[in-house]
C-alpha positions as CSV (number, residue, x, y, z in Angstrom):
1,X,0.2,-9.6,-15.2
2,X,3.1,-7.1,-15.9
3,X,4.9,-6.1,-12.0
4,X,5.9,-3.0,-10.2
5,X,4.6,-1.0,-13.2
6,X,2.5,2.4,-12.7
7,X,-1.3,2.1,-14.2
8,X,-2.9,4.8,-13.4
9,X,-2.9,9.0,-14.6
10,X,-0.9,11.3,-12.8
11,X,-1.0,15.7,-12.2
12,X,2.8,16.2,-10.5
13,X,2.2,19.7,-8.2
14,X,5.5,20.3,-7.4
15,X,8.6,19.2,-5.5
16,X,7.3,19.2,-2.2
17,X,7.6,15.7,0.1
18,X,7.7,14.8,3.7
19,X,9.5,16.3,6.5
20,X,12.0,13.4,8.5
21,X,9.0,15.0,11.9
22,X,5.4,13.5,9.4
23,X,7.4,10.0,8.4
24,X,8.4,8.2,11.5
25,X,6.2,6.3,11.8
26,X,6.1,5.0,8.3
27,X,9.6,4.9,8.9
28,X,9.3,2.0,11.1
29,X,7.5,0.5,9.7
30,X,8.6,0.0,6.1
31,X,11.5,-1.5,7.4
32,X,10.1,-3.4,9.9
33,X,8.5,-4.8,6.4
34,X,11.8,-4.7,4.5
35,X,13.8,-6.4,7.1
36,X,11.4,-9.2,6.7
37,X,11.2,-9.4,3.1
38,X,8.0,-8.5,3.1
39,X,9.1,-5.4,0.4
40,X,11.8,-5.8,-1.9
41,X,12.6,-6.4,-5.2
42,X,12.7,-9.2,-7.7
43,X,15.5,-10.5,-9.4
44,X,14.6,-8.9,-12.5
45,X,14.9,-5.3,-10.6
46,X,10.8,-4.4,-10.1
47,X,10.4,-3.3,-7.1
48,X,7.5,-4.5,-4.5
49,X,5.8,-3.5,-1.8
50,X,4.8,-0.5,-0.4
51,X,3.0,1.4,2.6
52,X,0.9,4.6,3.7
53,X,-0.2,6.5,5.9
54,X,-3.4,8.9,6.4
55,X,-1.9,12.3,7.5
56,X,-4.1,15.7,7.9
57,X,-6.1,16.1,5.0
58,X,-3.7,13.9,2.6
59,X,-2.0,10.8,2.0
60,X,1.4,10.2,2.1
61,X,3.1,6.9,0.4
62,X,6.7,4.9,-0.8
63,X,7.4,6.1,-4.1
64,X,7.9,4.0,-7.2
65,X,10.2,1.6,-7.5
66,X,11.6,2.0,-3.9
67,X,11.2,-1.6,-3.1
68,X,14.9,-2.3,-3.3
69,X,16.2,0.8,-0.8
70,X,17.5,-0.4,2.0
71,X,16.3,3.3,4.0
72,X,14.4,5.3,2.9
73,X,14.9,9.3,2.3
74,X,12.1,11.9,2.6
75,X,12.5,12.1,-1.2
76,X,11.7,8.8,-1.5
77,X,8.1,9.4,-0.4
78,X,4.7,11.1,-2.0
79,X,2.2,13.3,-1.0
80,X,-1.0,12.5,-2.3
81,X,-3.1,15.8,-2.4
82,X,-5.8,14.9,-4.2
83,X,-7.7,12.0,-6.6
84,X,-10.0,10.1,-8.4
85,X,-10.6,6.7,-8.0
86,X,-13.1,5.6,-10.5
87,X,-10.5,7.7,-13.0
88,X,-7.6,5.6,-11.6
89,X,-5.7,9.3,-11.3
90,X,-3.4,11.9,-8.3
91,X,-2.7,14.2,-7.8
92,X,0.4,14.0,-6.2
93,X,3.4,16.1,-4.5
94,X,7.3,15.1,-4.8
95,X,10.3,13.7,-6.2
96,X,8.6,10.5,-7.1
97,X,5.8,9.7,-8.3
98,X,3.7,8.3,-5.9
99,X,3.9,3.9,-5.6
100,X,1.3,1.6,-8.4
101,X,-0.9,0.6,-5.7
102,X,-1.8,3.8,-3.9
103,X,-4.9,3.9,-5.4
104,X,-5.9,0.5,-3.9
105,X,-4.6,2.6,-0.6
106,X,-6.6,5.0,-1.2
107,X,-10.0,2.9,-1.7
108,X,-9.3,1.7,1.4
109,X,-8.7,4.6,4.1
110,X,-12.5,5.9,1.9
111,X,-14.0,2.7,3.2
112,X,-12.1,2.6,6.6
113,X,-12.1,6.5,7.3
114,X,-10.3,5.4,10.8
115,X,-7.5,3.9,9.1
116,X,-4.7,5.2,9.6
117,X,-2.0,2.9,7.9
118,X,-2.1,1.1,4.7
119,X,0.3,-1.4,3.6
120,X,0.9,-3.8,0.8
121,X,3.0,-6.7,1.1
122,X,4.8,-9.5,-0.9
123,X,4.5,-13.4,0.4
124,X,3.7,-16.6,-1.0
125,X,2.7,-18.2,1.9
126,X,0.7,-15.8,3.3
127,X,-1.1,-15.1,0.8
128,X,-1.8,-18.4,0.2
129,X,-3.5,-18.6,3.8
130,X,-5.4,-15.7,3.4
131,X,-6.5,-17.3,0.3
132,X,-7.2,-20.5,1.3
133,X,-9.1,-19.0,5.0
134,X,-11.3,-17.0,2.5
135,X,-9.9,-13.1,3.3
136,X,-9.5,-12.2,-0.1
137,X,-10.8,-10.3,-2.8
138,X,-12.9,-11.6,-4.9
139,X,-12.8,-10.7,-8.2
140,X,-9.0,-11.6,-10.1
141,X,-8.5,-7.8,-11.0
142,X,-5.0,-7.0,-12.2
143,X,-2.8,-4.4,-9.6
144,X,-2.6,-1.3,-9.9
145,X,-5.8,-1.0,-11.5
146,X,-9.5,0.9,-10.5
147,X,-10.6,-2.8,-10.5
148,X,-8.6,-4.1,-7.3
149,X,-8.9,-1.1,-5.8
150,X,-13.0,-1.2,-6.3
151,X,-11.9,-5.0,-4.1
152,X,-10.3,-4.1,-2.2
153,X,-13.4,-1.3,-0.6
154,X,-16.1,-4.0,-1.1
155,X,-13.8,-6.4,1.3
156,X,-12.6,-4.3,4.1
157,X,-16.3,-2.5,3.8
158,X,-17.7,-5.1,4.5
159,X,-15.4,-6.4,7.7
160,X,-16.3,-5.6,11.2
161,X,-13.1,-3.2,13.5
162,X,-10.4,-0.8,12.5
163,X,-8.0,-3.5,11.7
164,X,-7.4,-6.6,8.6
165,X,-5.9,-8.4,6.6
166,X,-6.1,-10.1,3.0
167,X,-5.1,-11.3,0.1
168,X,-5.7,-9.5,-3.2
169,X,-7.2,-12.5,-5.1
170,X,-6.2,-11.4,-8.5
171,X,-1.9,-10.0,-7.6
172,X,0.1,-13.4,-6.9
173,X,1.5,-12.5,-3.3
174,X,-0.2,-9.2,-2.8
175,X,-1.4,-8.6,0.5
176,X,-3.3,-5.5,1.9
177,X,-2.9,-4.9,5.5
178,X,-4.1,-1.7,7.4
179,X,-5.2,-0.1,10.7
180,X,-5.5,2.9,12.7
181,X,-2.1,2.5,14.6
182,X,1.0,1.4,14.0
183,X,1.6,-0.4,16.6
184,X,-1.4,-2.8,15.7
185,X,-0.4,-2.7,12.0
186,X,3.0,-4.3,12.5
187,X,1.6,-7.0,15.5
188,X,-1.5,-8.2,12.6
189,X,1.5,-8.8,9.6
190,X,3.7,-10.5,12.5
191,X,0.5,-13.0,13.3
192,X,0.4,-14.1,10.1
193,X,4.3,-14.5,9.0
194,X,4.2,-17.1,12.4
């Protein structure tokens, strides 16, 4: 499994990226994950971890290979205008292509329409605890594929409530958290850091 490389098809429709006011909450979430080493960069230069939010009828997501950046600028985010999960295709605008796990984020937004935030973090301890407790996808699909997105969608579809956290079984150390609010997603993640 090769980490950090885009496996989806993209159609870029322009250079538009979010304004600062539109990503204040995402910056708070992303900075919290970065400070806690849940987003970062491997020694080989491969970035890991990302965040997204639902905005109007679009999705704002961190751009590819931004995990190593201490702080992100507006231009480090992409706007998803349209998508096709089964064709693994994203229509976006921005200066960076969307993060490689964007299709999985979208699958969660589809399964849980009240979701406002999704984060993809990496942590071996949290991942192992979730696997042991059964909070995990059922398959062993690789990250960035249609299959792993559909596994995530199936998992969250069976969960009640507006927030959750689970391990991606086929994506070592990969964890997804989602929620309908900024405070609740940060609280949920911190409960699992302890």
